[in-house]
RODO-2510 file (C-alpha; in nm, 4 decimals, decimal comma):
residues 616
     n   res          X          Y          Z
     1     x    -0,0156     0,0062     0,0029
     2     x     0,1053     0,3658    -0,0387
     3     x     0,1664     0,5645     0,2591
     4     x     0,0606     0,9258     0,3084
     5     x     0,2527     1,1446     0,5490
     6     x    -0,0028     1,3650     0,7117
     7     x    -0,1349     1,4514     1,0667
     8     x    -0,4997     1,3636     1,1532
     9     x    -0,5963     1,6324     1,3957
    10     x    -0,9121     1,4852     1,5795
    11     x    -1,1541     1,7482     1,6897
    12     x    -1,4905     1,7039     1,8690
    13     x    -1,7499     1,9534     1,7885
    14     x    -1,9441     1,8426     2,1105
    15     x    -1,6468     1,8926     2,3469
    16     x    -1,5789     2,1963     2,5610
    17     x    -1,2962     2,1881     2,8242
    18     x    -1,4267     2,3361     3,1490
    19     x    -1,1092     2,5078     3,2566
    20     x    -0,7810     2,5224     3,0767
    21     x    -0,7756     2,5454     2,7100
    22     x    -1,1243     2,6393     2,6545
    23     x    -1,2197     2,6541     2,2972
    24     x    -1,4156     2,9750     2,3578
    25     x    -1,1212     3,1391     2,4930
    26     x    -0,9231     3,0886     2,1767
    27     x    -1,0027     3,4548     2,0627
    28     x    -0,8232     3,5899     2,3565
    29     x    -0,4620     3,5747     2,2741
    30     x    -0,3630     3,5983     2,6443
    31     x    -0,4816     3,2547     2,7337
    32     x    -0,3035     2,9485     2,6262
    33     x    -0,5788     2,8328     2,3972
    34     x    -0,7265     2,4868     2,3318
    35     x    -0,5246     2,1959     2,2268
    36     x    -0,6677     2,2152     1,8728
    37     x    -0,5809     2,5724     1,8422
    38     x    -0,2093     2,5112     1,9620
    39     x    -0,1646     2,1991     1,7355
    40     x    -0,2970     2,3963     1,4539
    41     x    -0,0565     2,6706     1,4933
    42     x     0,2300     2,4067     1,5189
    43     x     0,1400     2,2435     1,1961
    44     x     0,0694     2,5371     0,9990
    45     x     0,3965     2,7005     1,1395
    46     x     0,6090     2,4203     1,0471
    47     x     0,4420     2,3746     0,6901
    48     x     0,3356     1,9920     0,7883
    49     x     0,0498     1,8527     0,5915
    50     x    -0,2488     1,7838     0,7991
    51     x    -0,6186     1,7422     0,8152
    52     x    -0,8752     1,8369     1,0719
    53     x    -1,1677     1,6001     1,1183
    54     x    -1,4564     1,5731     1,3645
    55     x    -1,4650     1,2628     1,5347
    56     x    -1,8536     1,2694     1,5136
    57     x    -1,8274     1,2524     1,1386
    58     x    -1,5232     1,0384     1,0881
    59     x    -1,5475     0,7237     0,8763
    60     x    -1,2813     0,4459     0,9060
    61     x    -1,2249     0,4649     0,5287
    62     x    -1,1143     0,8213     0,5688
    63     x    -0,7964     0,6743     0,7417
    64     x    -0,7174     0,3406     0,5675
    65     x    -0,8383     0,3507     0,1958
    66     x    -0,8292     0,0791    -0,0681
    67     x    -0,4635     0,1192    -0,1611
    68     x    -0,3403     0,3919     0,0703
    69     x    -0,2773     0,4706     0,4461
    70     x    -0,3944     0,8358     0,4486
    71     x    -0,2407     0,9426     0,7716
    72     x     0,0845     0,8831     0,9524
    73     x    -0,0017     1,0161     1,3003
    74     x    -0,3450     1,0547     1,4788
    75     x    -0,3386     1,3381     1,7332
    76     x    -0,6123     1,3585     1,9853
    77     x    -0,7560     1,6754     2,1379
    78     x    -1,0751     1,5516     2,3297
    79     x    -1,1216     1,2982     2,5941
    80     x    -1,0873     0,9424     2,4944
    81     x    -1,4101     0,8723     2,7088
    82     x    -1,6127     1,0755     2,4760
    83     x    -1,5103     0,8703     2,1511
    84     x    -1,6966     0,5542     2,0580
    85     x    -1,5439     0,2242     2,1439
    86     x    -1,5694     0,1021     1,7884
    87     x    -1,3561     0,4012     1,6724
    88     x    -1,1056     0,3291     1,9608
    89     x    -1,0786    -0,0268     1,8460
    90     x    -1,0036     0,0842     1,5045
    91     x    -0,7542     0,3499     1,5975
    92     x    -0,5662     0,0657     1,7978
    93     x    -0,5749    -0,1709     1,4861
    94     x    -0,4511     0,1236     1,2644
    95     x    -0,1503     0,1810     1,4890
    96     x    -0,0866    -0,1994     1,5723
    97     x    -0,1178    -0,3174     1,1940
    98     x    -0,0481    -0,0158     0,9756
    99     x     0,2019     0,1675     1,1788
   100     x     0,0119     0,4946     1,2522
   101     x     0,1360     0,6718     1,5459
   102     x    -0,1016     0,7777     1,8177
   103     x    -0,0357     1,0909     2,0192
   104     x    -0,2270     1,2192     2,3337
   105     x    -0,1754     1,3699     2,6641
   106     x    -0,2649     1,1971     2,9796
   107     x    -0,5262     1,4478     3,0854
   108     x    -0,7434     1,3028     2,8061
   109     x    -0,6977     0,9315     2,8974
   110     x    -0,9336     0,7752     3,1219
   111     x    -1,0095     0,4598     2,9226
   112     x    -0,7804     0,1960     3,0589
   113     x    -0,8366    -0,0262     2,7729
   114     x    -0,7432     0,2305     2,5201
   115     x    -0,4375     0,3016     2,7485
   116     x    -0,2869    -0,0253     2,6565
   117     x    -0,1923     0,1305     2,3167
   118     x     0,0444     0,3464     2,5016
   119     x     0,1642     0,0852     2,7571
   120     x    -0,0492     0,2565     3,0313
   121     x    -0,2106     0,0354     3,2789
   122     x    -0,3766     0,3221     3,4793
   123     x    -0,4055     0,6863     3,4727
   124     x    -0,5569     0,8687     3,7642
   125     x    -0,5177     1,1571     4,0088
   126     x    -0,2945     1,4558     3,9837
   127     x     0,0510     1,5547     4,0781
   128     x     0,1692     1,9238     4,1272
   129     x     0,4991     2,0520     4,1210
   130     x     0,7572     2,2241     3,9193
   131     x     0,8107     2,0647     3,5722
   132     x     1,1522     2,0765     3,4155
   133     x     1,1541     1,8666     3,0757
   134     x     1,4998     1,7920     2,9686
   135     x     1,6401     1,6044     2,6486
   136     x     1,8852     1,2988     2,6797
   137     x     2,1671     1,5479     2,6935
   138     x     2,0233     1,7336     2,9976
   139     x     1,9313     2,0469     2,7983
   140     x     1,6194     2,2190     2,9100
   141     x     1,3300     2,1872     2,6749
   142     x     1,0658     2,3391     2,9150
   143     x     1,0907     2,4714     3,2705
   144     x     0,8309     2,6137     3,4984
   145     x     0,9071     2,9691     3,6099
   146     x     0,8824     3,0509     3,9932
   147     x     0,8120     3,4190     3,9567
   148     x     0,5647     3,6484     3,7668
   149     x     0,7302     3,7149     3,4264
   150     x     0,6807     3,8929     3,0747
   151     x     0,8806     3,8612     2,7694
   152     x     1,1382     4,0872     2,9156
   153     x     1,1787     3,8590     3,2066
   154     x     1,0724     3,8816     3,5666
   155     x     0,8019     4,1535     3,5797
   156     x     0,5215     4,2685     3,8022
   157     x     0,1520     4,3286     3,7223
   158     x    -0,1664     4,1438     3,6702
   159     x    -0,0635     3,9830     3,3270
   160     x     0,2763     3,8528     3,4702
   161     x     0,1007     3,7059     3,7725
   162     x    -0,1546     3,5283     3,5285
   163     x     0,1430     3,4001     3,3254
   164     x     0,2990     3,2463     3,6215
   165     x    -0,0312     3,0578     3,7114
   166     x    -0,0828     2,9527     3,3425
   167     x     0,2119     2,7291     3,3313
   168     x     0,2485     2,3585     3,3422
   169     x     0,2139     2,2685     3,7123
   170     x     0,0230     1,9615     3,6893
   171     x     0,0854     1,5679     3,5881
   172     x    -0,1029     1,2758     3,6204
   173     x    -0,0282     0,9634     3,8267
   174     x     0,0475     0,6754     3,5744
   175     x     0,1268     0,3091     3,5914
   176     x     0,2609     0,1328     3,3027
   177     x     0,3465    -0,2177     3,2146
   178     x     0,7133    -0,1903     3,2247
   179     x     0,7980    -0,1490     2,8686
   180     x     0,7216     0,2289     2,8435
   181     x     1,0329     0,4522     2,7621
   182     x     1,1103     0,8109     2,8474
   183     x     1,1229     0,9413     2,4848
   184     x     1,3565     1,2302     2,5755
   185     x     1,6001     1,0173     2,7832
   186     x     1,5519     0,6975     2,6112
   187     x     1,5254     0,5068     2,9170
   188     x     1,2470     0,3010     3,0920
   189     x     1,0399     0,5511     3,3130
   190     x     0,6604     0,5590     3,4052
   191     x     0,7272     0,9160     3,5325
   192     x     0,8599     1,0703     3,2087
   193     x     0,7130     1,3772     3,0633
   194     x     0,6979     1,2173     2,7227
   195     x     0,6249     0,8532     2,7121
   196     x     0,6773     0,6311     2,4224
   197     x     0,5699     0,2799     2,3659
   198     x     0,6038     0,0330     2,0789
   199     x     0,2632    -0,1032     1,9955
   200     x     0,2761    -0,3606     1,7027
   201     x     0,4081    -0,1651     1,4050
   202     x     0,3965     0,1665     1,5545
   203     x     0,5386     0,3858     1,8280
   204     x     0,2905     0,5815     2,0312
   205     x     0,3313     0,8803     2,2406
   206     x     0,1680     1,0244     2,5718
   207     x     0,2406     1,3609     2,7154
   208     x     0,2191     1,3840     3,0915
   209     x     0,1433     1,7575     3,1040
   210     x    -0,1299     1,9735     2,9468
   211     x     0,0363     2,0477     2,5993
   212     x    -0,1558     2,3794     2,5620
   213     x     0,0281     2,5164     2,8566
   214     x     0,3655     2,4173     2,7105
   215     x     0,3008     2,5203     2,3633
   216     x     0,1633     2,8694     2,4750
   217     x     0,5371     2,9687     2,5074
   218     x     0,8468     2,9276     2,2910
   219     x     1,0503     2,6460     2,3758
   220     x     1,2115     2,3257     2,2270
   221     x     0,9097     2,1172     2,2565
   222     x     0,7660     2,2635     1,9335
   223     x     1,0528     2,1197     1,7307
   224     x     1,0436     1,7965     1,9632
   225     x     0,6738     1,7451     1,8344
   226     x     0,7881     1,7817     1,4654
   227     x     1,0391     1,5309     1,5403
   228     x     0,7785     1,2759     1,6705
   229     x     0,5751     1,3552     1,3465
   230     x     0,8648     1,2967     1,1224
   231     x     1,0017     0,9826     1,3235
   232     x     0,7572     0,7120     1,1878
   233     x     0,9677     0,4851     0,9648
   234     x     0,6619     0,3686     0,7607
   235     x     0,5958     0,6997     0,6143
   236     x     0,8652     0,9166     0,4197
   237     x     0,8031     1,2546     0,5871
   238     x     0,8392     1,6061     0,4190
   239     x     0,7325     1,9534     0,4976
   240     x     0,7968     2,3259     0,3788
   241     x     1,1021     2,4397     0,5591
   242     x     1,0211     2,7682     0,7257
   243     x     1,2524     2,7923     1,0279
   244     x     1,5211     3,0457     1,0233
   245     x     1,3269     3,2603     0,7952
   246     x     1,2534     3,6345     0,8901
   247     x     1,0545     3,9045     0,7117
   248     x     1,1637     4,2586     0,7475
   249     x     0,8527     4,5036     0,7504
   250     x     0,8467     4,8690     0,7421
   251     x     0,5321     5,0641     0,8506
   252     x     0,3938     5,3850     0,8039
   253     x     0,5301     5,5259     0,4597
   254     x     0,2544     5,7617     0,3133
   255     x     0,0858     5,8332     0,6472
   256     x    -0,0208     6,1660     0,7557
   257     x     0,0627     6,0741     1,1037
   258     x     0,3987     6,1695     1,0248
   259     x     0,2738     6,5434     0,9916
   260     x    -0,0039     6,5400     1,2584
   261     x     0,1124     6,3185     1,5560
   262     x     0,3693     6,5388     1,7802
   263     x     0,6808     6,3636     1,8755
   264     x     0,6763     6,1659     1,5610
   265     x     0,6343     6,4342     1,2925
   266     x     0,9710     6,5890     1,2257
   267     x     0,9760     6,4533     0,8740
   268     x     0,9690     6,1543     0,6285
   269     x     1,2501     5,9470     0,4917
   270     x     1,4415     6,1146     0,1938
   271     x     1,4945     5,9549    -0,1395
   272     x     1,8737     5,9328    -0,0396
   273     x     1,7902     5,7308     0,2934
   274     x     1,5758     5,5074     0,0694
   275     x     1,8572     5,4424    -0,1779
   276     x     2,1064     5,3692     0,1085
   277     x     1,8452     5,1161     0,2438
   278     x     1,7854     4,9487    -0,0902
   279     x     2,1829     4,9227    -0,1438
   280     x     2,2323     4,7462     0,2048
   281     x     1,9295     4,5094     0,1543
   282     x     2,0783     4,3980    -0,1812
   283     x     2,4238     4,3496    -0,0064
   284     x     2,2313     4,1086     0,2362
   285     x     2,0228     3,9453    -0,0139
   286     x     1,7128     4,0590     0,1911
   287     x     1,3668     4,1890     0,0871
   288     x     1,1978     4,4652     0,2695
   289     x     0,8332     4,4764     0,2938
   290     x     0,6590     4,8343     0,2939
   291     x     0,3307     4,8519     0,4732
   292     x     0,2194     5,1733     0,2831
   293     x    -0,0519     5,4050     0,3481
   294     x    -0,2006     5,5595     0,0307
   295     x    -0,4423     5,8110     0,1790
   296     x    -0,3153     6,1211     0,3290
   297     x    -0,5533     6,3239     0,5582
   298     x    -0,5373     6,7056     0,5715
   299     x    -0,6122     6,8855     0,9006
   300     x    -0,6851     7,2006     0,7183
   301     x    -0,4727     7,4134     0,9492
   302     x    -0,2608     7,6520     0,7392
   303     x    -0,0920     7,7870     1,0656
   304     x     0,0874     7,4693     1,1095
   305     x     0,2241     7,4230     0,7374
   306     x     0,1462     7,4436     0,3669
   307     x     0,0358     7,1544     0,1392
   308     x     0,1142     7,0834    -0,2286
   309     x    -0,0260     6,8172    -0,4326
   310     x     0,1472     6,7350    -0,7533
   311     x     0,3683     7,0147    -0,7091
   312     x     0,0803     7,2611    -0,7001
   313     x    -0,0055     7,4488    -0,3642
   314     x    -0,3363     7,3981    -0,2239
   315     x    -0,4792     7,7387    -0,1597
   316     x    -0,8042     7,6646    -0,0132
   317     x    -0,7577     7,3850     0,2369
   318     x    -1,0602     7,1375     0,3585
   319     x    -1,0131     6,9883     0,6982
   320     x    -1,0550     6,6040     0,6644
   321     x    -0,9994     6,5910     0,2954
   322     x    -0,7983     6,2844     0,1604
   323     x    -0,5328     6,3267    -0,1079
   324     x    -0,3100     6,0543    -0,2679
   325     x    -0,0051     6,0203    -0,0289
   326     x     0,2382     5,9732    -0,3259
   327     x     0,1403     6,3108    -0,4602
   328     x     0,1715     6,5082    -0,1456
   329     x     0,4528     6,7339    -0,0278
   330     x     0,4046     6,9227     0,2946
   331     x     0,6118     7,1979     0,4460
   332     x     0,6032     7,2491     0,8419
   333     x     0,6097     7,6296     0,9274
   334     x     0,9689     7,7286     0,8581
   335     x     1,0835     7,4081     0,7030
   336     x     1,0295     7,3575     0,3338
   337     x     0,9332     7,0338     0,1974
   338     x     0,9776     6,8798     0,5477
   339     x     0,7377     6,5990     0,4437
   340     x     0,8188     6,5173     0,0850
   341     x     0,5996     6,2089     0,0449
   342     x     0,6100     6,2441    -0,3353
   343     x     0,9836     6,2216    -0,3362
   344     x     0,9833     5,9492    -0,0913
   345     x     0,7173     5,7605    -0,3188
   346     x     0,9430     5,7681    -0,6269
   347     x     1,2200     5,6239    -0,4317
   348     x     1,0070     5,3342    -0,3060
   349     x     0,8678     5,2665    -0,6482
   350     x     1,2356     5,2489    -0,7774
   351     x     1,2926     4,9779    -0,5149
   352     x     0,9895     4,7871    -0,6099
   353     x     1,0853     4,7804    -0,9762
   354     x     1,4324     4,6494    -0,8565
   355     x     1,2531     4,3691    -0,6656
   356     x     1,4104     4,4646    -0,3422
   357     x     1,0903     4,6292    -0,1995
   358     x     0,7221     4,4651    -0,1671
   359     x     0,4318     4,6767    -0,0973
   360     x     0,1623     4,5746     0,1442
   361     x    -0,1593     4,7601     0,2489
   362     x    -0,1268     4,9292     0,5748
   363     x    -0,4883     5,0437     0,5476
   364     x    -0,6196     5,3483     0,3647
   365     x    -0,5380     5,6298     0,5911
   366     x    -0,3920     5,4995     0,9323
   367     x    -0,6523     5,7230     1,1117
   368     x    -0,9810     5,6930     1,2717
   369     x    -1,2840     5,6566     1,0696
   370     x    -1,4613     5,9285     1,2514
   371     x    -1,2573     6,2277     1,1309
   372     x    -1,5049     6,4849     1,2493
   373     x    -1,4300     6,3721     1,6229
   374     x    -1,0536     6,3948     1,5485
   375     x    -1,0704     6,7392     1,3960
   376     x    -1,2789     6,8767     1,6931
   377     x    -1,0637     6,7033     1,9623
   378     x    -0,8349     6,9027     2,1703
   379     x    -0,5816     6,6201     2,1714
   380     x    -0,6002     6,5375     1,7980
   381     x    -0,2108     6,6073     1,7736
   382     x    -0,0970     6,4285     2,0876
   383     x    -0,3100     6,1295     2,1227
   384     x    -0,1699     5,8350     1,9168
   385     x    -0,4946     5,6299     1,9721
   386     x    -0,6448     5,8707     1,7025
   387     x    -0,4264     5,7176     1,4365
   388     x    -0,5734     5,3626     1,4483
   389     x    -0,7893     5,2704     1,1503
   390     x    -0,9314     4,9242     1,2292
   391     x    -1,0272     4,9703     1,6122
   392     x    -1,1805     5,2935     1,7378
   393     x    -0,9817     5,3450     2,0462
   394     x    -1,0952     5,6911     2,1339
   395     x    -1,4641     5,7116     2,0487
   396     x    -1,5158     5,3394     2,1095
   397     x    -1,7841     5,3373     1,8310
   398     x    -1,6788     5,0911     1,5641
   399     x    -1,7957     5,1484     1,2184
   400     x    -1,9980     4,9144     1,0156
   401     x    -1,8250     4,6105     0,8535
   402     x    -1,9125     4,7402     0,4920
   403     x    -1,7236     5,0787     0,5843
   404     x    -1,4190     4,8808     0,6819
   405     x    -1,4393     4,6545     0,3803
   406     x    -1,4708     4,9763     0,1637
   407     x    -1,1587     5,1218     0,3211
   408     x    -0,9553     4,8125     0,2477
   409     x    -1,0700     4,7695    -0,1102
   410     x    -0,9982     5,1583    -0,1612
   411     x    -0,6462     5,0990    -0,0136
   412     x    -0,5746     4,8084    -0,2446
   413     x    -0,6914     5,0077    -0,5531
   414     x    -0,4705     5,3103    -0,4556
   415     x    -0,1855     5,0883    -0,4250
   416     x    -0,2325     4,9286    -0,7498
   417     x    -0,2595     5,2818    -0,9085
   418     x     0,0556     5,4000    -0,7417
   419     x     0,2763     5,1168    -0,7711
   420     x     0,1163     4,8749    -1,0267
   421     x     0,1100     4,5871    -0,7947
   422     x    -0,1796     4,3748    -0,6344
   423     x    -0,1145     4,3016    -0,2853
   424     x    -0,2914     4,0270    -0,0814
   425     x    -0,1456     4,1307     0,2377
   426     x    -0,2920     4,3678     0,5121
   427     x    -0,1031     4,5196     0,8147
   428     x    -0,3558     4,6986     1,0586
   429     x    -0,2214     5,0073     1,2019
   430     x    -0,0391     4,9531     1,5296
   431     x    -0,1470     4,5950     1,5171
   432     x    -0,4913     4,7087     1,6430
   433     x    -0,8141     4,5704     1,5127
   434     x    -1,1452     4,4291     1,6212
   435     x    -1,2048     4,0617     1,6342
   436     x    -1,4170     4,0771     1,3207
   437     x    -1,1510     4,2684     1,0949
   438     x    -0,9696     3,9558     0,9714
   439     x    -1,3042     3,8026     0,8251
   440     x    -1,3947     4,1630     0,6698
   441     x    -1,0421     4,1452     0,5101
   442     x    -1,1106     3,7983     0,3701
   443     x    -1,4192     3,9305     0,1991
   444     x    -1,2171     4,2289     0,0624
   445     x    -0,9610     4,0113    -0,1163
   446     x    -0,6871     3,9746     0,1529
   447     x    -0,5108     3,6451     0,1942
   448     x    -0,2693     3,7152     0,4686
   449     x    -0,3575     3,9429     0,7721
   450     x    -0,0259     4,0491     0,9567
   451     x    -0,0609     4,1531     1,2974
   452     x     0,0640     4,0480     1,6383
   453     x    -0,0446     3,7097     1,5255
   454     x    -0,0462     3,5897     1,1438
   455     x    -0,3798     3,5137     0,9952
   456     x    -0,3803     3,2692     0,7099
   457     x    -0,6918     3,3434     0,5131
   458     x    -0,8099     3,0433     0,3095
   459     x    -1,1066     3,0068     0,0723
   460     x    -1,2871     2,7992     0,3417
   461     x    -1,1307     2,8798     0,6716
   462     x    -0,9057     3,1061     0,8465
   463     x    -0,6134     3,0008     1,0722
   464     x    -0,4960     3,2619     1,3379
   465     x    -0,1272     3,1537     1,4330
   466     x    -0,0091     3,3469     1,7301
   467     x     0,3307     3,1733     1,7005
   468     x     0,4233     3,3338     1,3800
   469     x     0,4704     3,6658     1,5449
   470     x     0,5257     4,0251     1,4173
   471     x     0,7455     4,1980     1,6691
   472     x     0,9076     4,5331     1,7245
   473     x     1,2858     4,5837     1,7933
   474     x     1,2072     4,6051     2,1720
   475     x     1,0307     4,2683     2,1648
   476     x     1,3518     4,1081     1,9967
   477     x     1,4112     3,8419     2,2747
   478     x     1,0400     3,7198     2,2376
   479     x     1,0729     3,7169     1,8691
   480     x     1,4003     3,5251     1,8516
   481     x     1,2814     3,2635     2,1065
   482     x     0,9882     3,1811     1,8640
   483     x     1,2512     3,1670     1,5817
   484     x     1,4609     2,9174     1,7910
   485     x     1,1593     2,7100     1,8508
   486     x     1,1327     2,6737     1,4699
   487     x     0,8858     2,9338     1,3360
   488     x     0,9135     3,2168     1,0865
   489     x     0,9133     3,5440     1,2201
   490     x     0,8212     3,9162     1,1062
   491     x     1,0496     4,1990     1,2218
   492     x     0,8743     4,5277     1,2344
   493     x     1,0074     4,8716     1,2578
   494     x     0,8729     5,2128     1,1445
   495     x     0,9851     5,4663     0,9175
   496     x     1,0366     5,6959     1,2128
   497     x     1,3047     5,4589     1,3360
   498     x     1,5249     5,4841     1,0205
   499     x     1,4482     5,8673     0,9948
   500     x     1,5714     5,9115     1,3416
   501     x     1,8681     5,6679     1,3249
   502     x     1,9690     5,6276     0,9633
   503     x     1,9836     5,3415     0,7041
   504     x     2,2786     5,2055     0,9228
   505     x     2,0395     5,1333     1,1924
   506     x     1,8604     4,8992     0,9683
   507     x     2,1724     4,7222     0,8768
   508     x     2,2582     4,6698     1,2511
   509     x     1,9304     4,5065     1,3007
   510     x     1,9942     4,2647     1,0048
   511     x     2,3183     4,1701     1,1497
   512     x     2,1754     4,1197     1,4716
   513     x     1,8926     3,8958     1,3278
   514     x     2,1482     3,6918     1,1378
   515     x     2,3614     3,6592     1,4590
   516     x     2,0399     3,4904     1,6136
   517     x     2,0293     3,2361     1,3293
   518     x     1,8086     3,4081     1,0706
   519     x     1,9270     3,3038     0,7440
   520     x     1,6728     3,4126     0,4980
   521     x     1,4889     3,7529     0,4478
   522     x     1,2252     3,6996     0,1834
   523     x     0,9225     3,9202     0,0650
   524     x     0,6060     3,8715     0,2592
   525     x     0,4328     3,7518    -0,0770
   526     x     0,6772     3,4559    -0,0809
   527     x     0,6213     3,4215     0,2982
   528     x     0,2268     3,4195     0,2428
   529     x     0,2630     3,1686    -0,0465
   530     x     0,4638     2,9320     0,1525
   531     x     0,2466     2,9409     0,4571
   532     x    -0,0907     2,9085     0,2519
   533     x     0,0401     2,6205     0,0279
   534     x    -0,1129     2,2857     0,0419
   535     x     0,1506     1,9973     0,0652
   536     x     0,0672     1,6207    -0,0218
   537     x     0,3407     1,3556     0,0486
   538     x     0,3012     1,0209    -0,0513
   539     x     0,5317     0,7089    -0,0464
   540     x     0,4888     0,5487    -0,3799
   541     x     0,6792     0,2314    -0,2528
   542     x     0,9421     0,1735     0,0362
   543     x     1,2055     0,4109    -0,1219
   544     x     1,0206     0,6454    -0,3414
   545     x     0,8556     0,9822    -0,2253
   546     x     0,6247     1,1969    -0,4199
   547     x     0,5687     1,5601    -0,2920
   548     x     0,3187     1,7875    -0,4363
   549     x     0,2915     2,1350    -0,3452
   550     x    -0,0104     2,3309    -0,4609
   551     x    -0,0171     2,7073    -0,4140
   552     x    -0,3063     2,9493    -0,3572
   553     x    -0,4398     3,0405    -0,7072
   554     x    -0,5072     3,3983    -0,5778
   555     x    -0,1299     3,4490    -0,5062
   556     x     0,0669     3,5209    -0,8202
   557     x     0,3620     3,3044    -0,7713
   558     x     0,4727     3,3655    -1,1386
   559     x     0,6420     3,6954    -1,0581
   560     x     0,8334     3,5365    -0,7471
   561     x     1,2058     3,5192    -0,7390
   562     x     1,3826     3,2905    -0,4829
   563     x     1,3278     2,9376    -0,3799
   564     x     1,0720     2,7098    -0,2280
   565     x     1,2449     2,5397     0,0880
   566     x     1,1650     2,1699     0,1552
   567     x     1,2812     1,9413     0,4248
   568     x     1,2572     1,5729     0,3451
   569     x     1,3373     1,3121     0,6411
   570     x     1,6238     1,0993     0,4974
   571     x     1,8668     1,1187     0,2247
   572     x     1,7273     1,1970    -0,1183
   573     x     1,8689     1,1113    -0,4630
   574     x     1,7454     1,1040    -0,8212
   575     x     1,5289     1,4101    -0,7640
   576     x     1,2834     1,4954    -1,0369
   577     x     1,0776     1,8134    -1,0547
   578     x     0,7790     1,8170    -1,2623
   579     x     0,8947     1,5125    -1,4378
   580     x     1,2325     1,6346    -1,5181
   581     x     1,5825     1,5766    -1,3340
   582     x     1,6576     1,8396    -1,0992
   583     x     2,0383     1,9303    -1,0707
   584     x     2,0217     2,0919    -0,7394
   585     x     2,1874     1,9125    -0,4484
   586     x     2,0226     1,8879    -0,1038
   587     x     2,2056     1,9547     0,2262
   588     x     2,1765     1,6839     0,4776
   589     x     2,1589     1,7994     0,8489
   590     x     2,0754     1,5415     1,1192
   591     x     1,9425     1,2883     0,8749
   592     x     1,7175     1,5364     0,7132
   593     x     1,7624     1,6598     0,3336
   594     x     1,7079     2,0214     0,2878
   595     x     1,6541     2,1335    -0,0651
   596     x     1,5414     2,4459    -0,2576
   597     x     1,3274     2,4543    -0,5722
   598     x     1,3164     2,7760    -0,7571
   599     x     0,9660     2,9479    -0,7846
   600     x     1,0214     2,9250    -1,1816
   601     x     0,9494     2,5697    -1,1664
   602     x     0,5747     2,6120    -1,0571
   603     x     0,3446     2,5246    -1,3391
   604     x    -0,0284     2,6123    -1,2996
   605     x     0,0159     2,6798    -0,9174
   606     x     0,1652     2,3353    -0,8685
   607     x     0,4964     2,1747    -0,8122
   608     x     0,5631     1,7980    -0,8074
   609     x     0,8981     1,6569    -0,6751
   610     x     0,9697     1,2716    -0,6964
   611     x     1,3064     1,1369    -0,5329
   612     x     1,4534     0,8228    -0,3890
   613     x     1,4853     0,8406    -0,0036
   614     x     1,7279     0,6169     0,2109
   615     x     1,8309     0,6377     0,5808
   616     x     1,4783     0,7643     0,6968
***
């Protein structure tokens, strides 16, 4: 039979945890989130093929087909006691006879009969105490912290205290049949945090901790989980290789905030600074993603400065009127051309034409939708909350969805007019938005929503991934922790940062990111295409693997440069791409082949790779 490498993520539409990991808390980023949510984030963040199926609708033929085993691992997210006994017996047979790995955590296990698939005779009661999970070398994978903390370390406040409490403090009392091993230390142990057990043709795993609490923070358990998925010898494993990848993003070019918000309104980046940044980006083989604001709002106050559009002075100013940012030149009183948006635009466009800069939508105006309230407010030049477009932080009166959709569509149309590009990526101003905004963005043609979390917006569903973070320079430790945990990251800064510190500041940030292990700085178009791609991995026979990568047809990969990074477990040879021999040689690291296929090989949004695999 053929063997398909894919993770079956079993959900239960009728199950709602009562305490930790509640599904109705998933919308609140501060809480750990459900098992389903955390596992989804791991799988999408690592580019691993998977399917989510509701246990109530599952058919046995979905798992074992006529000529193919469709899943390499079954990952449980709901109590075993809630699953029909006929399903449980079938899962055991899948594992015993077909080599499908079963993974669950001890908090789900109450059925002693099903526990036999994990070598567990009894699972009851709770243990409380510090958890310190180590690997066989003694290196820490996860450790409970004893003090309130935040991303900067020991901290005080309500949130740091809640973080202290929402760690993994509990495990269960387990008795085994004696053949269970500590997967991390590779020794026999019933008290191990990760138990492994050979059951027929499969190796099954049980976590003796709540996975949501461990996966909610950046640590090495994330990559350990990927290793478990890849370790099944009956299935050739392959995935998109997204680690050590970092997108550079600059926010706010074009925004009238640079004129109106005191403390951040000295000027805009000059064409010379943009040229310096483009040159250094090319030296580092890096792309810079520009979150551009195409709508410029006039305050109408002639005492503060003068306005020119397409070089023509505007003599009769209208408060609240919107102009195309790329046509605006504003001069603060006593400072001619202090905000030359038009010159900046021409420099950015040159970078776009070179392929070094990529344009994203940063909304339409970067300002409140209630311009009347802003214009009449005494703090209109000092309160930065006025400069939020997708969440009304001052008036608290959110505009109707159709108004937000209209603004997104107008932004996309304006960017197309100015730069001749069609972006599918939206960055909300200051990462502030309502819970409904990503759904509105989807209906407006957006495919990736880049905020504190990354939203992958598919045709049928949207996956919010908190582990693929966009972070500012001051959040570098947290961002790099997620990079070391195996995830791609988005490093964000503002035009004000390079205006204040110069182009050399950006180069120092790139050097710092490289020093932390970031090896590739792609465009966010490429980033979105990789995250949204659907990958199919099938072992045609014992030694032949076929990998098919299908890209979202609304993302134009034809204009992409660069490569598609893949990781294949084992050593590969005789590689064919779309039926033709591929000359590129893989790099083998710790038994994993890393290979890069140029985007130019994609045909009709598809890419097919076949290879011989050994040593898996």
